[in-house]
Each structure stands twice: as structure tokens, then as C-alpha cells.
C-alpha positions as CSV (number, residue, x, y, z in Angstrom):
1,M,96.5,105.1,117.6
2,I,100.3,105.2,117.3
3,I,102.7,102.3,118.1
4,T,106.5,102.1,117.8
5,V,107.8,99.3,115.6
6,K,111.4,98.0,116.0
7,L,112.9,95.6,113.5
8,F,115.9,93.5,114.2
9,A,118.6,91.7,112.2
10,T,117.5,90.7,108.7
11,L,114.0,92.2,109.1
12,R,115.6,95.7,108.8
13,E,116.0,95.0,105.1
14,Y,112.2,95.6,104.8
15,N,111.9,98.9,106.6
16,K,113.7,101.3,109.0
17,K,115.2,100.0,112.2
18,E,112.6,101.9,114.3
19,F,109.6,103.9,113.4
20,Q,106.2,105.2,114.5
21,Y,103.2,103.4,112.9
22,E,99.6,104.3,113.0
23,V,97.1,101.4,113.5
24,K,93.4,101.0,114.2
25,L,92.0,99.8,117.5
26,G,91.9,96.0,117.7
27,V,94.9,95.5,115.4
28,T,97.0,92.4,116.1
29,I,100.7,91.8,115.7
30,K,100.0,89.6,112.7
31,D,98.0,92.5,111.1
32,V,101.0,94.8,111.5
33,I,103.4,92.2,110.1
34,L,101.2,91.7,107.0
35,A,100.6,95.5,106.6
36,L,104.4,96.0,106.6
37,D,104.8,93.4,103.9
38,L,107.1,91.3,106.1
39,P,107.3,87.6,105.2
40,I,105.3,86.0,108.1
41,D,107.7,83.1,108.2
42,D,110.6,85.4,108.7
43,V,109.2,86.7,112.0
44,A,109.9,84.2,114.8
45,I,110.0,86.4,118.0
46,M,107.5,89.1,118.8
47,M,107.8,91.3,121.9
48,V,105.4,94.0,123.1
49,N,106.8,96.4,125.7
50,G,109.6,93.8,126.4
51,R,107.4,90.8,126.9
52,S,107.0,87.9,124.5
53,K,103.6,87.8,122.7
54,K,101.8,85.6,120.1
55,M,100.7,86.9,116.7
56,E,97.1,87.2,117.9
57,Y,97.9,89.7,120.6
58,E,95.9,93.0,120.2
59,L,98.1,96.1,120.3
60,M,97.3,99.2,122.3
61,A,98.3,102.9,122.0
62,D,101.9,103.6,122.7
63,D,103.0,99.9,122.6
64,V,106.5,99.1,121.4
65,L,106.4,96.2,119.1
66,A,109.8,94.5,118.5
67,L,110.1,91.9,115.8
68,F,113.0,89.4,115.4
69,P,113.8,86.7,112.8
70,P,114.6,83.1,113.8
71,V,117.7,82.9,115.9
72,G,120.5,80.7,114.7
73,G,124.1,79.9,115.4
74,G,125.9,78.8,118.5
75,W,128.3,76.0,119.2
């Protein structure tokens, strides 16, 4: 099945900003992070179709997975 992966901020250093990715049924967000060779500690926020999810969430066909590094800064 095909999902869309979107990488934000410093995670873009590891791959393209947005791309289609083929995965098997039952794959989790963590599985995708590891398969893309992203440092697991560099991924702090995971969203699927605009909703926050945990690493154990199983992806489905046509999902949009957005990955963000830890957020910092502010006043």
C-alpha cells in the first residue's frame, strides 16, 4: 500500500520534503521511521491525516504521515 510521508524542519535533511512511500499492511509509524533511517530520538511529533498519533499506530493505505522534530524556542 502507498502512504505519503512529509518531513518537517531538520528531518528534511534525511530525505525529501514530501514523497510517496510503499509499505506493507500492519506497518507502524515506528517501522517507517526506522526504514527511512531517521534517528528515532529526532522524531517528537507524529501526525496521521492531521491527527496526533503514537509510534505504535498502524498505518493504512493513503494515510498522510507527517513527522516533526522536537519543537524549541519561544520567550
